[in-house]
Every structure is written in C-alpha cells, then in structure tokens.
Backbone bond lengths (Angstrom), bond angles and torsions (degrees), N, CA, C in turn:
res aa  C-N    CA-C-N  psi(-1)  N-CA   C-N-CA  omega(-1)  CA-C   N-CA-C  phi
1 X - - - 1.463 - - 1.519 108.90 -
2 X 1.322 117.95 125.86 1.442 121.67 179.20 1.518 111.38 -77.26
3 X 1.322 113.77 169.71 1.457 119.65 177.60 1.516 109.03 -84.96
4 X 1.311 116.97 109.42 1.462 121.01 -179.55 1.521 111.97 -103.64
5 X 1.328 116.14 5.34 1.462 121.98 174.87 1.526 107.70 -133.31
6 X 1.316 116.47 124.31 1.460 121.74 177.99 1.522 109.59 -102.93
7 X 1.319 116.29 141.33 1.464 121.69 -179.33 1.521 109.03 -124.19
8 X 1.327 116.27 131.60 1.460 121.13 176.56 1.524 109.01 -144.84
9 X 1.322 114.83 170.37 1.471 120.82 179.79 1.528 107.45 -130.76
10 X 1.343 116.93 80.40 1.465 121.33 -172.38 1.520 114.40 -69.69
11 X 1.308 117.45 -20.33 1.458 121.32 174.44 1.520 108.62 -149.40
12 X 1.301 116.45 165.47 1.461 121.64 -171.99 1.522 112.39 -58.12
13 X 1.331 115.97 128.45 1.469 124.64 174.55 1.527 113.81 70.24
14 X 1.339 117.22 13.01 1.467 121.77 179.26 1.524 109.30 -115.89
15 X 1.325 116.54 127.01 1.466 122.58 177.00 1.526 109.09 -104.83
16 X 1.321 116.36 119.13 1.461 122.08 177.56 1.522 109.05 -97.64
17 X 1.329 116.20 120.83 1.460 123.85 -179.59 1.526 107.64 -110.80
18 X 1.331 117.02 115.70 1.462 121.15 -174.46 1.525 111.20 -116.83
19 X 1.325 116.51 125.53 1.464 121.85 175.32 1.524 107.82 -71.38
20 X 1.336 117.50 130.02 1.460 121.31 -170.38 1.530 112.05 -129.27
21 X 1.338 115.24 65.32 1.472 120.74 169.99 1.530 107.06 -126.97
22 X 1.304 114.48 60.18 1.465 120.81 -171.29 1.520 111.57 -56.40
23 X 1.348 116.86 -38.70 1.467 120.55 -178.18 1.524 112.25 -66.08
24 X 1.330 117.69 -16.97 1.468 123.41 177.81 1.527 111.02 -112.31
25 X 1.329 115.77 21.27 1.467 120.76 -175.48 1.530 111.03 53.27
26 X 1.311 114.62 35.40 1.471 122.60 178.58 1.524 113.45 60.36
27 X 1.349 116.18 30.67 1.469 119.63 172.98 1.523 109.01 -61.71
28 X 1.315 115.83 146.68 1.464 122.08 -171.11 1.527 111.59 -103.30
29 X 1.322 116.41 121.67 1.462 121.42 174.05 1.529 109.00 -109.27
30 X 1.323 116.85 178.35 1.466 120.97 -175.06 1.525 111.75 -60.12
31 X 1.331 116.90 -39.93 1.466 120.07 -179.58 1.524 111.37 -64.32
32 X 1.321 116.24 -39.23 1.466 119.84 179.41 1.520 111.08 -68.80
33 X 1.331 116.55 -40.49 1.470 118.91 175.70 1.526 110.88 -58.81
34 X 1.330 116.56 -40.82 1.462 119.53 179.97 1.521 110.90 -65.04
35 X 1.337 116.22 -42.34 1.463 119.47 177.81 1.523 111.37 -64.05
36 X 1.329 117.07 -41.11 1.466 120.47 177.40 1.526 110.88 -61.41
37 X 1.324 115.99 -45.88 1.466 120.39 -179.12 1.526 110.91 -62.11
38 X 1.326 116.59 -45.46 1.464 120.30 179.08 1.526 111.38 -61.10
39 X 1.326 115.62 -40.53 1.464 120.51 -179.54 1.522 111.54 -66.25
40 X 1.332 116.48 -43.50 1.465 119.78 179.39 1.525 111.39 -65.37
41 X 1.326 116.82 -40.40 1.468 119.93 177.63 1.530 111.10 -61.92
42 X 1.322 115.98 -42.08 1.465 119.90 179.01 1.525 110.62 -63.31
43 X 1.336 116.87 -42.29 1.466 120.89 178.67 1.521 111.37 -65.00
44 X 1.329 116.40 -38.55 1.463 120.94 179.61 1.532 110.75 -62.76
45 X 1.315 116.84 -35.07 1.474 121.33 -175.94 1.528 113.33 -90.11
46 X 1.320 116.53 -8.40 1.464 121.54 -176.65 1.527 109.84 -89.33
47 X 1.322 117.00 114.64 1.460 120.81 -178.40 1.523 112.79 -66.32
48 X 1.329 116.91 -18.13 1.462 120.29 178.93 1.525 112.59 -82.50
49 X 1.327 117.14 -9.97 1.469 121.80 177.91 1.518 109.19 -102.22
50 X 1.317 115.84 125.66 1.463 120.41 179.91 1.526 112.93 -111.97
51 X 1.335 116.36 -26.13 1.469 121.70 -178.54 1.525 108.59 -140.27
52 X 1.332 116.81 142.37 1.465 122.75 177.19 1.525 109.00 -113.62
53 X 1.326 116.39 134.28 1.466 122.52 174.65 1.522 107.81 -117.02
54 X 1.331 116.69 130.86 1.467 122.32 178.04 1.522 108.88 -110.95
55 X 1.334 116.57 129.54 1.462 122.04 -179.39 1.521 109.02 -143.04
56 X 1.329 115.72 178.19 1.454 121.63 175.38 1.515 110.38 -120.14
57 X 1.314 117.55 139.73 1.458 121.27 173.94 1.529 109.43 -70.07
58 X 1.324 116.92 151.51 1.453 120.42 177.69 1.513 112.93 75.03
59 X 1.334 115.25 -148.50 1.465 120.74 -170.99 1.518 114.35 -84.89
60 X 1.340 118.17 -13.80 1.465 120.31 -171.65 1.528 112.76 -127.25
61 X 1.322 114.92 148.07 1.461 121.84 173.05 1.525 108.19 -69.00
62 X 1.319 117.74 -67.94 1.466 122.38 170.41 1.525 110.02 -164.87
63 X 1.334 115.02 140.02 1.461 121.00 176.11 1.519 111.89 -82.18
64 X 1.338 117.43 8.50 1.464 120.67 176.72 1.516 112.02 94.49
65 X 1.316 115.52 -160.42 1.463 120.69 -179.08 1.524 111.46 -64.83
66 X 1.314 115.77 140.21 1.459 121.65 172.50 1.526 107.20 -76.31
67 X 1.324 117.06 106.72 1.465 120.32 -172.45 1.522 112.70 -63.59
68 X 1.320 117.25 -27.08 1.466 118.73 177.87 1.528 110.80 -62.00
69 X 1.312 116.78 -25.99 1.461 122.45 178.51 1.527 111.71 -74.04
70 X 1.322 116.82 -23.47 1.464 121.02 -174.79 1.519 112.81 -67.98
71 X 1.328 116.97 -23.55 1.460 119.22 -179.75 1.533 111.58 -66.24
72 X 1.335 116.36 -15.11 1.467 120.92 179.36 1.524 112.28 -91.71
73 X 1.336 117.62 -1.64 1.466 120.47 -174.65 1.522 113.86 -83.87
74 X 1.333 117.78 -16.90 1.464 119.40 -177.24 1.531 110.11 -59.30
75 X 1.313 115.72 125.37 1.454 121.62 -178.70 1.514 114.44 85.09
76 X 1.339 117.07 -1.63 1.465 120.46 179.92 1.522 110.58 -71.83
77 X 1.329 115.73 153.11 1.467 121.05 179.95 1.517 111.84 -87.45
78 X 1.338 116.71 -19.28 1.456 120.15 -179.48 1.521 109.49 -151.76
79 X 1.329 115.54 167.86 1.456 122.33 179.76 1.530 107.96 -107.10
80 X 1.341 118.74 122.33 1.467 120.15 -176.79 1.526 113.64 -53.65
81 X 1.325 116.97 -40.95 1.458 119.78 -179.79 1.515 112.96 -63.71
82 X 1.324 116.93 -37.06 1.462 120.57 -179.77 1.523 110.28 -73.59
83 X 1.326 117.73 -35.76 1.467 120.52 173.37 1.528 110.21 -58.88
84 X 1.332 116.18 -42.77 1.466 120.90 177.70 1.528 111.22 -62.60
85 X 1.337 116.88 -42.90 1.466 120.03 -179.69 1.525 111.68 -65.13
86 X 1.319 116.97 -37.12 1.475 119.74 176.20 1.535 110.41 -59.69
87 X 1.317 115.49 -44.14 1.461 119.80 179.04 1.526 110.76 -63.88
88 X 1.319 116.22 -46.46 1.464 121.30 179.33 1.524 111.01 -57.40
89 X 1.330 116.07 -44.94 1.465 120.74 -177.99 1.520 112.46 -66.32
90 X 1.332 117.17 -22.66 1.453 120.51 -176.02 1.515 115.29 -96.50
91 X 1.335 118.08 0.34 1.464 120.00 -178.65 1.523 111.05 -66.66
92 X 1.316 116.11 140.61 1.466 120.09 179.23 1.524 112.17 -85.86
93 X 1.334 116.68 -21.90 1.463 120.58 -178.37 1.529 110.52 -88.61
94 X 1.322 118.25 150.19 1.467 120.24 178.44 1.523 111.73 -61.05
95 X 1.324 115.52 139.56 1.464 122.61 177.95 1.524 108.29 -122.37
96 X 1.322 115.91 129.98 1.461 122.31 -179.13 1.522 108.59 -120.61
97 X 1.331 117.52 134.69 1.462 122.21 175.39 1.524 109.81 -101.82
98 X 1.333 115.60 140.92 1.461 122.79 173.83 1.521 107.40 -119.20
99 X 1.321 116.95 111.68 1.468 121.80 -168.91 1.526 111.38 -113.61
100 X 1.316 115.60 126.19 1.467 123.32 169.26 1.522 107.64 -131.13
101 X 1.323 117.20 152.89 1.456 121.11 175.83 1.509 112.94 64.18
102 X 1.339 116.08 -134.87 1.465 121.30 -176.02 1.528 112.00 -80.61
103 X 1.323 114.97 136.05 1.468 122.79 167.51 1.522 104.87 -133.84
104 X 1.324 116.67 86.84 1.460 122.82 -169.35 1.525 110.34 -108.72
105 X 1.335 116.49 143.32 1.458 121.21 176.05 1.513 111.65 58.65
106 X 1.322 115.99 -118.89 1.462 119.89 179.10 1.526 111.48 -63.27
107 X 1.328 117.07 -20.70 1.460 120.48 173.63 1.513 112.37 -64.76
108 X 1.325 116.33 -25.41 1.463 121.49 173.51 1.518 110.74 -88.79
109 X 1.335 117.68 -47.16 1.467 119.40 -174.15 1.529 112.42 -67.61
110 X 1.322 118.57 -28.87 1.469 118.50 179.24 1.522 111.48 -65.50
111 X 1.343 116.84 -23.00 1.464 119.86 178.04 1.521 111.61 -63.74
112 X 1.336 116.49 -25.39 1.466 120.69 177.50 1.522 111.58 -64.96
113 X 1.329 117.17 -20.02 1.463 121.75 -176.44 1.528 112.69 -109.93
114 X 1.323 116.21 7.07 1.459 121.07 170.89 1.527 108.01 -95.53
115 X 1.300 116.45 145.67 1.462 119.78 -178.26 1.517 111.90 -73.33
116 X 1.312 116.34 -31.64 1.459 122.68 179.77 1.523 108.11 -143.50
117 X 1.328 116.93 152.54 1.467 120.45 178.73 1.523 109.37 -148.46
118 X 1.326 115.62 128.03 1.460 122.52 179.58 1.521 107.82 -118.74
119 X 1.331 116.73 137.46 1.464 119.31 -171.40 1.513 111.92 -141.08
120 X 1.335 114.86 145.94 1.446 121.17 173.74 1.520 111.14 -66.78
121 X 1.313 115.37 149.12 1.467 121.54 -173.93 1.518 113.12 -59.45
122 X 1.323 118.18 -31.54 1.467 120.29 -176.80 1.529 112.61 -99.30
123 X 1.315 118.16 15.48 1.471 120.38 176.47 1.524 110.50 -67.32
124 X 1.341 115.70 153.71 1.464 122.05 -173.78 1.522 110.27 -127.77
125 X 1.327 115.41 140.29 1.466 122.43 -174.33 1.526 109.25 -127.46
126 X 1.335 114.90 150.74 1.468 118.61 178.08 1.518 109.38 -163.34
127 X 1.333 115.88 145.13 1.466 123.16 177.77 1.530 107.91 -122.68
128 X 1.351 118.00 74.91 1.468 121.94 -168.13 1.523 114.71 -88.44
129 X 1.317 117.33 31.97 1.467 120.41 -172.61 1.527 112.52 -62.47
130 X 1.319 117.55 -51.70 1.469 120.78 -175.23 1.525 110.95 -61.37
131 X 1.329 117.43 -40.68 1.469 120.22 -179.40 1.525 112.10 -64.53
132 X 1.328 117.39 -19.07 1.466 122.14 177.06 1.525 112.22 -98.69
133 X 1.330 116.64 9.45 1.459 120.15 -179.61 1.513 113.09 75.47
134 X 1.335 117.05 23.02 1.460 122.50 -177.16 1.524 110.84 -118.51
135 X 1.317 115.95 179.38 1.464 121.61 173.59 1.530 108.17 -118.28
136 X 1.322 117.47 159.75 1.469 120.26 178.99 1.524 111.61 -63.59
137 X 1.340 115.57 157.44 1.459 121.91 178.82 1.525 109.48 -131.38
138 X 1.345 114.46 -175.20 1.452 120.02 174.36 1.511 115.02 69.41
139 X 1.338 117.00 25.14 1.469 122.16 -177.07 1.520 111.93 61.44
140 X 1.337 116.63 23.78 1.466 119.34 178.89 1.522 111.84 -66.97
141 X 1.351 117.19 -28.22 1.471 118.75 176.68 1.523 111.41 -73.26
142 X 1.323 116.94 -16.48 1.474 121.28 173.00 1.524 110.69 -87.69
143 X 1.337 116.78 -49.78 1.453 121.00 -172.13 1.521 114.22 -73.36
144 X 1.331 117.35 -44.81 1.466 119.02 -171.11 1.526 114.06 -61.96
145 X 1.337 120.64 -44.89 1.470 118.35 176.71 1.528 112.46 -59.33
146 X 1.319 117.37 -31.59 1.466 120.58 -179.56 1.522 111.95 -77.55
147 X 1.322 116.88 -32.65 1.458 120.50 179.85 1.523 112.50 -82.56
148 X 1.325 115.53 -43.74 1.463 120.20 -169.58 1.519 114.09 -111.12
149 X 1.339 117.79 -11.06 1.458 120.92 -172.24 1.520 109.94 93.09
150 X 1.314 116.59 155.34 1.466 120.47 -173.19 1.524 112.68 -65.26
151 X 1.334 117.79 -36.95 1.471 119.93 -177.44 1.528 111.24 -68.65
152 X 1.321 117.17 -45.47 1.467 119.76 179.32 1.519 110.41 -66.89
153 X 1.336 117.22 -38.68 1.466 120.42 177.26 1.524 110.53 -60.29
154 X 1.320 116.84 -43.37 1.468 120.73 178.08 1.516 110.93 -62.68
155 X 1.320 117.06 -41.64 1.460 121.57 179.37 1.531 110.71 -60.27
156 X 1.323 116.93 -46.46 1.463 120.94 -177.23 1.521 112.58 -70.07
157 X 1.338 117.01 -39.22 1.466 120.75 -173.47 1.524 113.61 -87.92
158 X 1.330 118.02 -32.85 1.467 119.59 -178.83 1.527 111.90 -79.63
159 X 1.333 117.17 -47.00 1.463 119.84 -178.86 1.529 111.81 -80.29
160 X 1.327 117.26 -37.43 1.461 120.42 179.45 1.511 114.20 68.78
161 X 1.334 117.51 26.01 1.462 120.38 179.28 1.529 110.90 -73.01
162 X 1.322 115.41 154.18 1.462 120.32 175.44 1.523 109.78 -66.81
163 X 1.336 115.71 147.77 1.464 119.33 175.27 1.523 110.02 -140.14
164 X 1.311 114.88 163.27 1.458 122.21 -170.36 1.526 112.25 -89.57
165 X 1.326 114.50 171.85 1.462 120.08 174.99 1.523 110.89 -62.96
166 X 1.331 116.76 -33.80 1.464 119.41 178.10 1.527 110.94 -60.64
167 X 1.334 116.19 -43.83 1.466 120.38 178.34 1.527 110.09 -67.66
168 X 1.328 117.02 -42.66 1.467 120.44 179.29 1.525 111.32 -59.62
169 X 1.324 116.35 -37.38 1.463 120.72 177.41 1.523 110.88 -68.19
170 X 1.330 115.59 -43.71 1.466 120.44 -179.81 1.530 111.54 -63.86
171 X 1.321 116.67 -41.12 1.465 121.11 -178.42 1.527 111.34 -68.99
172 X 1.340 117.17 -36.25 1.454 120.16 -179.41 1.514 114.55 119.44
173 X 1.334 117.61 8.66 1.463 120.21 174.59 1.529 110.98 -70.72
174 X 1.328 116.35 -29.91 1.457 121.86 -172.62 1.521 112.26 -116.11
175 X 1.320 114.73 154.14 1.460 122.37 172.57 1.521 110.68 -89.21
176 X 1.336 115.15 -41.69 1.465 120.32 -173.76 1.522 109.38 -156.54
177 X 1.322 116.17 145.14 1.455 122.47 175.05 1.523 108.31 -106.35
178 X 1.329 117.15 134.01 1.458 121.96 -178.45 1.527 109.00 -125.41
179 X 1.312 116.14 176.59 1.456 119.50 178.65 1.529 110.46 -67.45
180 X 1.314 115.33 154.67 1.465 120.93 -179.57 1.531 110.86 -52.48
181 X 1.320 115.75 134.22 1.451 121.20 177.81 1.515 115.16 83.27
182 X 1.333 117.22 0.41 1.465 120.91 -176.14 1.528 113.41 -107.99
183 X 1.336 117.55 2.45 1.471 119.88 -174.58 1.526 111.87 -64.29
184 X 1.323 117.03 -46.11 1.461 119.34 -178.19 1.526 110.88 -65.86
185 X 1.308 117.10 -41.65 1.465 120.27 177.88 1.520 110.76 -57.38
186 X 1.322 116.64 -46.84 1.459 120.80 -179.46 1.526 111.01 -65.98
187 X 1.328 116.63 -41.89 1.467 120.27 179.65 1.526 111.10 -61.71
188 X 1.322 116.94 -41.64 1.463 120.36 -179.96 1.526 111.44 -69.05
189 X 1.324 116.94 -36.01 1.466 120.03 175.59 1.522 110.57 -59.52
190 X 1.321 115.81 -47.30 1.468 120.02 -178.15 1.527 110.90 -70.44
191 X 1.339 116.70 -34.71 1.464 120.12 177.26 1.523 110.74 -63.56
192 X 1.318 116.30 -42.00 1.463 120.55 179.44 1.527 110.67 -62.95
193 X 1.323 116.65 -38.25 1.465 120.52 177.21 1.523 110.67 -64.41
194 X 1.336 116.82 -45.77 1.469 120.43 178.71 1.526 111.48 -62.01
195 X 1.327 116.15 -40.20 1.463 120.27 -177.19 1.523 112.39 -64.20
196 X 1.331 117.00 -22.13 1.461 121.16 -179.12 1.528 112.78 -89.14
197 X 1.321 117.47 -6.69 1.464 121.34 -178.60 1.529 111.00 -81.67
198 X 1.336 117.99 162.12 1.468 120.48 174.84 1.525 110.78 -58.10
199 X 1.324 116.68 119.37 1.459 121.25 -168.26 1.525 114.39 -72.88
200 X 1.306 117.94 -37.32 1.459 118.91 179.61 1.524 110.67 -64.08
201 X 1.327 116.39 -42.84 1.464 120.69 178.52 1.525 111.03 -66.30
202 X 1.332 116.47 -37.24 1.465 120.84 -179.71 1.524 110.97 -63.82
203 X 1.314 116.84 -48.73 1.471 120.17 -178.21 1.525 111.48 -69.04
204 X 1.328 116.37 -36.96 1.457 119.14 178.53 1.521 110.68 -65.39
205 X 1.330 117.14 -38.77 1.465 120.49 177.83 1.521 110.76 -64.03
206 X 1.338 117.03 -42.74 1.469 119.64 176.27 1.518 110.12 -59.85
207 X 1.329 117.18 -44.03 1.463 120.11 -179.28 1.523 111.35 -62.30
208 X 1.331 116.95 -41.70 1.461 120.53 179.85 1.528 111.61 -65.40
209 X 1.320 116.35 -34.43 1.463 120.43 177.78 1.525 112.08 -65.46
210 X 1.328 116.76 -32.23 1.465 120.64 -170.20 1.520 115.37 -107.73
211 X 1.324 118.43 -25.43 1.466 120.55 -170.79 1.523 113.74 -59.33
212 X 1.327 117.29 -37.76 1.465 119.49 -174.65 1.519 113.11 -69.83
213 X 1.342 117.55 -14.15 1.463 119.71 178.80 1.531 112.63 -118.92
214 X 1.322 117.03 2.76 1.467 120.39 -174.97 1.531 112.50 -60.28
215 X 1.336 116.88 -42.36 1.464 120.12 -178.96 1.524 111.09 -64.46
216 X 1.334 116.64 -43.19 1.464 120.49 -179.97 1.525 111.34 -65.47
217 X 1.324 116.99 -39.97 1.464 121.03 177.95 1.526 110.14 -63.75
218 X 1.323 117.16 -43.58 1.460 121.01 178.25 1.514 112.36 -61.62
219 X 1.325 116.34 -42.18 1.464 120.23 178.55 1.526 110.90 -64.34
220 X 1.334 116.81 -41.31 1.466 120.50 178.69 1.526 110.74 -62.03
221 X 1.319 116.92 -42.74 1.469 120.28 178.00 1.521 111.46 -61.62
222 X 1.324 116.86 -41.62 1.467 120.70 -179.46 1.528 111.26 -63.02
223 X 1.322 116.37 -47.25 1.466 120.81 -178.76 1.524 110.32 -65.09
224 X 1.332 116.53 -44.27 1.462 120.31 178.77 1.531 110.93 -61.62
225 X 1.328 116.82 -40.14 1.467 119.76 -178.01 1.522 111.75 -63.09
226 X 1.322 117.84 -43.07 1.462 120.16 179.18 1.527 111.25 -63.24
227 X 1.328 115.93 -41.66 1.466 119.59 177.17 1.525 110.69 -66.50
228 X 1.330 116.83 -37.96 1.459 122.42 179.78 1.527 110.85 -62.73
229 X 1.328 116.28 -46.18 1.468 120.54 179.08 1.522 111.57 -62.82
230 X 1.332 116.03 -40.12 1.466 119.73 178.09 1.522 110.61 -62.89
231 X 1.328 116.13 -41.15 1.462 119.84 179.66 1.526 111.56 -67.12
232 X 1.327 117.16 -38.40 1.469 120.55 -179.61 1.526 111.86 -58.99
233 X 1.328 116.07 -30.86 1.468 120.89 -179.02 1.521 112.62 -87.06
234 X 1.320 118.00 -1.62 1.466 120.89 -173.70 1.526 111.77 -84.19
235 X 1.322 115.14 153.30 1.464 120.56 175.92 1.522 110.36 -64.34
236 X 1.319 116.29 -33.91 1.464 121.64 -179.82 1.531 110.86 -59.62
237 X 1.335 116.24 -46.90 1.464 120.01 -179.75 1.525 111.07 -66.88
238 X 1.322 117.27 -40.76 1.463 119.88 -179.53 1.523 110.93 -62.21
239 X 1.319 116.37 -39.82 1.464 120.26 176.78 1.521 110.71 -63.29
240 X 1.328 116.31 -43.41 1.464 121.08 179.82 1.525 111.11 -65.39
241 X 1.339 117.58 -41.39 1.463 121.00 178.22 1.524 110.53 -62.45
242 X 1.341 116.15 -46.41 1.465 120.35 -179.51 1.523 110.86 -58.97
243 X 1.321 116.29 -43.71 1.461 120.66 -179.79 1.527 110.51 -63.81
244 X 1.324 116.60 -40.89 1.465 120.64 179.63 1.526 110.74 -64.57
245 X 1.324 117.07 -46.58 1.459 120.65 -177.25 1.525 112.02 -66.36
246 X 1.327 117.49 -31.66 1.466 120.74 177.61 1.526 111.46 -69.76
247 X 1.343 116.46 -27.12 1.464 120.23 179.66 1.523 111.87 -78.24
248 X 1.336 117.08 -16.85 1.470 119.89 -175.50 1.528 111.55 -72.62
C-alpha cells in the first residue's frame, strides 16, 4: 500500500496533512481514510502539535469518495468515510481546511467539521449523493438547514449541482475566499496565529462552540450511515455507479 497521505510541519506546532492521490484527483478510498484517521489521531495525541491543516496535493482538494471502492461496502457494518468524519468532528485541536480545485461529496461535507476553511476563488463544490443513488453523509442533513436554511439545503442536497466558492462562502462551508493557489498559504498563516495563542483557552473555546450540538450531530451521522449502507446495497445505486464509471 502506497502512502496516500503526506504529513509535514511547515511551521512551529502546525501539522499539515495532505491527501496524495493526485492521479485520482485525490479521490478517497478505504486505505486513504485509514491513513487520514491514523494521522489525525497521532496529531491529536502529540503535544507538539497545536493546529492541524488539511489540504490536497496537486490541483484538487479531493474529488470525493472513490466509487470503485464502494462495490466493497455491501454487507459492511460501517462506512470508512463516515468513521473518518466522526474522528474529525471529535478532535479537540483546531482543524483548518485549505481548498483548491474540486471539493466533491465528502470533500464538501468534511468542511462542516473543520473549524476554519480557506479556499481558492475558482474551487468547485458538489453534493452529488442523490444522483448516485445515495443519501448525504457527515451530518450534512443536520448542518445545512441550520447554516443555509431549509430551502437552500434542499436545493444543494436534492439536485446535487456544482456550486462555486462564492456560494460555499455564503452558505457557511468556508471562512474566507482567496485568490487561486493561495488557500494553503492563508490557512498556514492562520494556523500559525492560532498555534501562538493560549492553548487551554483555545481548546476550551472550541469545546464550548461544539459541545451543545455534539449529541445531535452524532445522532445525525448514525442515521445517515444506516441509510447510506442500505443505499449502497441497492440496485439503484449499482446502476448509478455503473453509469458514472462508464462516463469516466
């Protein structure tokens, strides 16, 4: 198994986690999810790491789930991507996303569980679950109506059309939009600032921001996961996957 996650420390107390499947536009398979989870756990336990930044190697953040991997999910007890999102949502340290190019599917929903997100102006987002015979994940059915309102949430999740960084910023997926190619630079600047702040107060503030909704988010993830697994085993999803793979 190759290394599909790169880890570096570009500035003091900051851990940069980079998805490295450039030839697949950083699409995420089970092995990559496991590497991401292991890396985040290590960063969480490392006293020398105060802030985590997640980015993608090459031109794209991530094209989402590797659909070829989905054929192995039938009969599975859990979804690797959702296990990763649970871990991400539970980290005590600040997590910042740096987005360029595609942020599709889970590449969009994982932003809901990052504390901050900076993105290039021409980055592209999409939640194409229904068109693939699936349901949304990552507590997006909980978060999106609260961030964007029920009508906009329905528009994004039911149609699954691509949307721009401007829309992502307006909805609440992003903290700030920057010029193309500048997302990682901006994310690292802000990470360095956070890393220099009083750490106990920083983590306590993050906990206070999230604790009152943690149970509801967890319940939403659980319900979505069961529906997701049921859909993965359906003839409808298999037909949609086959059609998608033939178009590639």
